[in-house]
N, C-alpha and C positions, 0 to 999 in steps of 0.2 A: 504493500499499500504505500502511495506517494503522499508526501506533506507538501502541499503548495500554499504560500503566502504571497499575493499578487501573482508575479510572474517568475518565482524561484522554485526551483526543484531540487529536493535533497535527494540525490541518488544513492546515498547510503542506506536509505530505508527500502531499497528495491531489492529484489533477488538478482543475483549477477546476471541471469540470462534474459532479465527483462529490463536491465539498464538502458542499453543503446536503443533498443527498439522504442522504449518509452521517451527517450530524449528526441529520436527522429520524429515520433508523433506529435510531440509538443512543438519541435521546430516547424515541421510542416502545417501546424494550425496557426503559426504567427501570421499576421498581416505584413506586407512590406513596410519596412521601417521599425517594426516591432522587435523586442529583444527578450531572451529567455536568459535567467542566470541559474546555473547549475553549481550545486554544493557537492563536493566530493572528498574523500578522505586520502585521495592521491591524485597526482597529476593526470588529468584526463586527456593528455596529449594524443593518444590513439584515437580519440573520438575525433579530433580535428582532421586527421588524415582520413578517416573513414566518411566523414561528412563531406570533405572536398572531393573525395573519389565518387562519392554516390549522388550528391547535389550539385557538385559543381562548384566554381568560384563564385558563390553567390551570398556569401555570409562574411561576417566581421567578427574576429576572435579577440578578446580582451581579457586578460586576467586581471581580476580585481583583488585577489589574495592567493599567495603561493606558500602554503604550508607554514610551519610543519606540521599542523593539525587539519587545517581546513583548505582546499583549494577552491576558489570561487572564480567562475568563468562567465563572462557576458558574451552571449552569441546574439548577433543581430542579423536579421534577414534584410539583405540590401533591397533597396528600391529598385524595380526593373528598369534597366538601362544605365544604372550605375556600374561603372567598371573600376577596376583597381587602377589608380594613378602609376604612372610608371616611374622609376627612380628618379629620372631627369625632372619630372614634375614635381615631385615631391622635395627634391633638393632645391629647385626653383622657388618654391614657395617658402621653405625654411631650410637655411643652410646648415642648421644643427643636425638634421637628418643625415647630412653628409658626412658626418663624423662617425655614425653608427655604420654607414655603409664603408668608409674606409676601414673601421675597425674589423670588419668581417671580410676585407678585400673584395668587396662588391664595387665594380666599375660604374658608378653613376654618370660619369662624364661620357665616354665613348661607347658604353652600352646602356646609356640613359632611357633608351625606348623599350627596355625590358621592365616588366613588374618586379616586385619585391619576390613574389613566390617563383617566378620564372628563373630568376638570377640565382635564387637560393637552390632550386632543384638541379640547375647545371652545376654547382660546386658541392652539393650534398650536404647543405647546411639545414640546421633546424630553423624553419620559417618561423615557427612560433615564438622562438626566442629572439629573432631579429625583428619581427613585427612588435613584439613586446616593447623592446628596446626604443623603437620609433614612437611608439605611443607615449612612451615615458617623457620624451623631449617635449612634448605638447604640454606637460605639466611643470616644466622647468622654466621659470622666468626668462623671457628673452633677454639677450645681452647686447641689444640694439646692434645686430649684425647689418652690414651693408644692404640696403632695399633694392638689390640688382633688378628684381622682377617689376618694380615700380617705375624705373627710370625710363625716360624717352629713348628711342632707338638710337638717335643721333649721339646723345649724351653717353649710352653705353657703349657705342663704336669707339667714341674718342677714349673712354675710360680704358678699354681693352688695348687700344694702340698705345696709350701713354703709361699703362701700367705692365701689361703682359707681354706686348711686343718689344717695349723697351728693356724688360728683364732679360727676355730672350738675346736681344743683341748685345746688351751689356755683359751677360754672364756666360753665353755659350762658348765664345773664344777661350775664356779662362778655364772653364770645365774641360774643353777639348785637349787644351795644352797639359793640364794637370792629369788627365786620364792617360795620355801618351807618357808623361814623365814617370808616373807611378808604375806603368806597365813595364817600361824599361828596367825599372830597378827591381820590382817584385814579382815578375811574372814566372820566374824559374820556380819559385815555391807556391806561387797562386796563379795558375794558367788561366783562371777564369777572367783575369785582368785583360788578356788579349781580346777576348769577345766583348768585355764592356768597352774597351777602347774603340773597338770597330763600330758597336753600337751608338756611342756618343759621337764619333765622326758623322754617321749617317745621319742622326738626329739633327746635328748642327746644319748640315747641307739641306735636309727635308724642311726643316722648320723656317730657315731663313728664306728659302724659295717660298714656302707656303704664305707666310706672313706678307711677303712682297706682293704676292698675288691679291691676297685679301685688300691691301691698302691701295693698289692700283685699280682694281675692277670692282669688286664686291661691296667694300665698304662705303666708297663715294656715291653709288647708286643707292643704297640704303639710305644715306643722308639725304639725297635729292628727294626720295620717296617721302621722307618725313617733312621736307620743306615745302613740297609740292603745293601749290595752288589748287584746291578742288575744282576750281572753274577752268582749269587748263588741262591740255592732255597729259596723261601720266608721262613720267620721265622715260626715257628709253636708253638702256645701256648700249655702248658700242662694242660690248664683248659677249653679250648673251641675250637670250630672248625673255628669259624670266630667272628669279631667283631660285626656284625649284631645279632649273637646268643645271645649275653648278653647286648647289647645296649638297646633293648626294656626293660629289667628288671630295668636296671639303671634309665631308664626315668620314668618307673612306681613308683619307689622309690622316685625319685625327684618330681613327682606329689604328691605323700604322703606328702611329706615334705611341699611343697606348700601349699595343703590344711589345713595343720596344722598351718602354718603360717598366712594364711588368717583367720582362726577361732581365733587366739590370736589377730589379728589387729581387728576383729569385737568386741570380749569381751573387749578389752581395749578402744574402740570407737577411733580407730586410734592414740592410746597411750596418750589420754588426761587423765591428772591427776585428781582424786577426790579432793575436797577442803580439806579434812583430810588426805592427803598424807604425809607420813613421808620421811625422807631422804632416807631410805632403798626402800620405795615404788618409789620414783623419780629416783633411780639409776636403779631398775628393769626395768621399762619403757623405760629409755634410752638404757640399754643393749639389751633389746628385738628389739627396733627400729634398732640399730647398727647390731644385729643378722640378723634380716630380710634382711636388704640392703646388707649386705656381701654375705649372703646365695642365695638370688635371681641372683646377679650378678654371683656367683659361678656357679649355675645351667645354666644360660645364656651360659656362656663359654663352658660349657660341651655339652649341649643339641644343641646348635646352631652352635658352631665353631668346637670345638673337635671331637665330634662324627661322624658329616657328613664327614669331611675332613679324618677322620681315616678310615672310611668304604671305602671313595673313594681311599684312598692310598692303601688299602689293595686289592681293585678290580684290580688296576692298576697294581700292583705286580703280580696279577694272570695272567695278559694277556700279560706280557712282559718278 
């Protein structure tokens, strides 16, 4: 016999064979947007995966209490048409969530179009744990991060150029020089430095060419769209027919950069220095870590905020 108060189900009062069937019946009886809270004496995580497998990605799972005596979970039936936001969309709205993604090695920049469930499944991660930490960020007072998602696109373009493009032009030559220097001195005992040096040289060449194309072709056009008078014809680019025609290539180049950064991170064991590291070795790892952090934010701002909004703006101009 079950005990129900409002919409709470104490499953410890049910026979084991009746627990999941009863929860499914109660869930199916919910109207869209309504929730069921279950009380259990152990983590009901297997229920999450059964519910996902049998009903699909149509619910939200939130831990309200996690032991050691009670586990309380709120299961909400999503409203029809609601879909999981992608990692890029989540990070664009609240960059605190990006810290959770980074903690679990989830690429919210280059792979920002994937949902949390999709990304966790690919990496074999416990999605309930990741989603729980994402929910917890909503309960922490905001620290007034940069409101990138609220900026006008011309301002965002200038910010990317003046902050991230400048970082690359200033730091990549030094990173490249130091990677080669450390390789020459330490590669006998640390052969991974040869590949790291090769990757850094390739990234230097690829990124400098990439940001040059952005500054010459794509970014000026986006700024023209923002400034355009709605009573005049939409600006035309001399280099492409529409933003969608070129964004795909830019995102592929971002993905190549992301793959190289991930490889460097793997080769350096997440930038953990060997015992015989000299000052130059230590400097290289610090520079590589800063390079990764800046570049992932850079790619996030473009893939998940600038490009989608620019495409939307261009389409709006076409229909008005």
